[in-house]
C-alpha positions in Angstrom: -108.9 -7.6 -10.6 -112.0 -9.7 -10.3 -115.0 -8.3 -12.4 -118.5 -8.4 -10.5 -121.4 -6.3 -12.8 -124.6 -6.5 -11.2 -127.7 -6.5 -13.8 -130.3 -8.3 -15.4 -127.6 -9.9 -17.4 -124.5 -9.7 -15.6 -120.5 -10.9 -15.3 -119.8 -12.5 -12.4 -116.2 -12.7 -11.9 -115.0 -13.6 -15.1 -118.2 -15.8 -16.0 -121.3 -14.9 -18.0 -124.4 -15.2 -15.5 -128.1 -14.6 -16.2 -129.5 -12.9 -13.0 -133.4 -13.0 -12.5 -134.6 -9.2 -12.8 -135.1 -7.4 -9.6 -134.9 -3.8 -7.9 -131.4 -5.2 -6.6 -129.9 -5.9 -10.0 -131.5 -3.1 -12.1 -128.0 -0.9 -11.8 -125.1 -1.9 -13.0 -122.3 -2.0 -10.5 -118.5 -2.6 -11.3 -116.7 -4.0 -8.1 -113.3 -4.7 -7.5 -112.2 -3.0 -10.8 -108.8 -2.8 -9.7 -106.3 0.4 -10.1 -105.1 0.9 -13.6 -102.5 4.0 -14.3 -101.6 5.0 -17.7 -98.6 7.1 -18.9 -97.8 8.3 -22.6 -95.4 9.9 -24.7 -98.1 12.3 -26.2 -98.9 15.2 -24.2 -102.7 15.3 -26.0 -104.1 12.5 -27.8 -103.5 9.4 -25.7 -104.5 11.3 -22.4 -107.8 12.6 -23.6 -108.5 9.2 -25.4 -108.2 7.6 -21.9 -109.7 9.9 -20.1 -112.8 10.0 -22.4 -113.0 5.7 -22.2 -112.8 6.6 -18.5 -115.8 9.0 -18.6 -118.0 6.3 -20.4 -117.4 3.6 -17.9 -118.2 5.7 -15.1 -121.4 6.9 -17.0 -122.3 3.1 -17.9 -121.9 2.0 -14.3 -122.5 3.3 -10.7 -118.7 3.6 -9.8 -117.8 4.2 -6.4 -114.4 5.4 -7.2 -113.0 8.2 -9.4 -109.3 6.9 -9.4 -109.7 3.5 -10.5 -108.1 4.7 -14.0 -105.4 7.2 -13.3 -103.8 9.4 -16.4 -100.6 10.8 -15.0 -100.5 14.3 -16.7 -96.6 14.5 -16.1 -95.1 11.9 -18.9 -95.9 13.6 -22.1 -93.3 14.7 -23.9 -90.3 12.3 -22.4 -88.9 10.1 -25.2 -89.7 6.5 -24.9 -87.1 4.9 -22.9 -87.1 8.2 -20.6 -91.3 7.7 -20.4 -90.4 3.9 -19.3 -87.9 5.2 -16.6 -90.4 7.9 -15.5 -93.1 5.4 -15.0 -91.0 2.9 -13.2 -89.9 5.7 -10.6 -93.7 6.9 -10.1 -95.0 3.3 -9.6 -92.0 2.7 -7.4 -92.9 5.8 -5.4 -96.9 5.0 -5.2 -96.1 1.9 -3.9 -94.0 2.6 -1.2 -96.6 5.2 -0.4 -98.9 2.1 0.1 -101.0 2.9 -3.1 -102.1 -0.5 -5.0 -101.2 -0.7 -8.8 -102.9 -3.6 -10.6 -102.1 -2.4 -14.1 -99.6 -0.1 -15.6 -100.3 0.6 -19.4 -97.7 2.7 -21.1 -98.2 4.5 -24.8 -95.5 5.2 -27.1 -95.3 5.8 -30.8 -92.1 4.8 -33.4 -92.4 8.1 -35.0 -88.5 9.4 -35.6 -87.0 7.3 -32.5 -84.0 5.4 -33.4 -84.8 1.4 -34.1 -83.0 -0.2 -31.5 -84.0 2.2 -28.5 -87.8 2.0 -29.6 -87.4 -2.0 -30.0 -85.5 -2.0 -26.5 -88.8 -0.2 -25.0 -91.0 -3.0 -25.7 -88.7 -5.7 -24.0 -88.4 -3.4 -21.1 -91.7 -3.0 -20.4 -93.2 -6.8 -20.8 -90.1 -8.5 -19.3 -91.4 -7.0 -15.7 -93.8 -9.6 -16.2 -92.0 -12.4 -14.3 -93.2 -16.2 -14.7 -92.8 -16.8 -11.0 -95.2 -14.4 -10.1 -99.2 -14.2 -10.8 -101.6 -11.7 -10.6 -105.3 -12.3 -9.3 -106.3 -12.8 -13.2 -103.2 -15.8 -13.2 -101.2 -13.3 -15.7 -97.6 -12.6 -15.2 -96.7 -9.4 -13.2 -93.9 -8.2 -11.2 -93.2 -8.9 -7.4 -95.8 -6.4 -6.5 -98.3 -8.0 -8.2 -98.5 -5.3 -10.9 -98.7 -6.2 -14.7 -97.0 -3.5 -17.0 -98.6 -3.4 -20.4 -96.9 -2.1 -23.6 -99.1 -0.3 -26.1 -96.9 0.5 -28.6 -97.8 2.0 -32.0 -95.6 1.9 -35.4 -95.5 4.4 -36.8 -98.1 6.4 -34.6 -101.0 5.9 -32.7 -103.0 7.6 -35.8 -102.8 3.7 -36.9 -105.2 2.4 -34.3 -107.7 5.0 -35.3 -107.6 4.1 -38.7 -107.9 0.5 -38.1 -111.2 1.1 -36.8 -112.4 1.7 -40.4 -110.2 -0.4 -42.7 -107.3 -2.9 -42.5 -103.9 -1.2 -43.4 -100.7 -3.1 -44.4 -99.1 0.2 -45.9 -95.9 1.2 -43.8 -97.0 4.8 -43.8 -95.9 8.5 -42.1 -97.7 10.2 -39.2 -98.9 12.7 -41.8 -100.5 10.5 -44.0 -102.6 8.8 -41.8 -104.7 12.2 -40.8 -106.1 12.5 -44.8 -107.1 8.8 -44.5 -109.1 9.3 -41.0 -110.8 12.2 -42.2 -112.1 10.4 -45.4 -113.4 7.7 -43.2 -115.0 10.3 -40.7 -116.7 12.2 -43.8 -118.1 9.0 -45.3 -119.8 7.6 -41.9 -121.3 11.2 -41.4 -119.0 12.8 -38.6 -118.7 16.5 -39.5 -115.4 16.9 -37.7 -111.7 16.8 -38.5 -109.5 14.5 -36.8 -106.9 16.9 -34.6 -104.7 15.6 -31.1 -106.7 17.6 -29.0 -110.1 15.7 -29.4 -111.6 15.2 -26.2 -114.4 12.6 -27.2 -111.9 10.7 -29.6 -113.3 6.9 -28.1 -116.9 8.1 -28.6 -116.2 9.0 -31.7 -114.9 6.3 -32.9 -117.1 4.0 -30.6 -120.1 5.3 -32.7 -118.7 6.0 -36.4 -116.3 3.1 -36.3 -115.6 -0.4 -35.1 -113.5 -1.2 -32.0 -114.2 -5.0 -32.6 -112.8 -4.5 -36.2 -109.8 -2.0 -34.9 -108.9 -5.1 -32.1 -108.9 -8.0 -35.2 -106.9 -5.8 -37.6 -104.3 -4.9 -35.0 -104.0 -8.4 -34.1 -103.9 -9.5 -37.4 -101.1 -7.0 -38.0 -99.0 -8.4 -35.0 -99.7 -11.8 -36.1 -98.1 -11.0 -39.9 -95.0 -9.4 -38.4 -92.0 -11.1 -40.1 -90.1 -10.7 -36.5 -92.6 -10.7 -34.0 -89.9 -9.5 -31.8 -89.7 -6.5 -33.3 -92.6 -4.1 -33.8 -92.1 -3.1 -37.5 -94.4 -0.6 -39.3 -97.1 -0.8 -39.3 -98.3 -2.4 -35.9 -99.9 -1.5 -32.8 -100.4 -2.9 -29.5 -103.5 -1.1 -28.5 -105.3 -3.7 -29.0 -104.5 -5.7 -25.4 -106.1 -2.4 -23.8 -109.2 -3.5 -25.2 -108.6 -7.4 -25.0 -108.9 -6.2 -21.0 -111.8 -3.3 -21.0 -114.5 -4.8 -23.3 -116.6 -5.7 -20.3 -116.8 -2.7 -18.9 -117.2 -1.0 -22.6 -119.8 -3.3 -23.4 -118.5 -4.3 -26.9 -117.6 -7.5 -28.0 -114.5 -8.3 -29.7 
């Protein structure tokens, strides 16, 4: 992926450049965005979250293709290892059909799955990125130059939402997050209650929460894990998504 953003202040390659204002640079245009495909256990929250993020990117830039971010609609409802197996087969099929897949992003939660299956899922995903293969960003990837990302959440995706508002070290169950999220929504003047089928969740969190805080809080939790190889409760890897996409979303992290 090479990011090229034409504007009065724009990204050229991966460096920040000041461009003189002109009619040619007055519109923001992303080029060579790359193709990203998302898979998720959840059938509502994560797919809608990514589709909302995709809409934000398309609205803020003059996009020339609508399939740069692909949200797979058939992966929901599978268990963790089943989800990964499904993603592997789907990516293999797409590449065999001459599609180019630059990044694969896999959302999954701990929930009630056995610890060994949950931990094995993380290693199964990231081990696909081999040291001997480097993509255009000079990151490790597989032989097809596809980079794989594990977007885990322990206990659940709602931890990532809560981290937009507070740093939480408590090992909570899924049902304990929603009242906390609703309290923060109420405090910041958001008139809705959190539910899994919100179609504009990304925009709500961008407006009322802090993505920058969420990234920093998630990284802090990850840094403080007793065993970095075991993604214990609470922890989430969703911050990696925004370490990559923050330029497109015009946010500082």
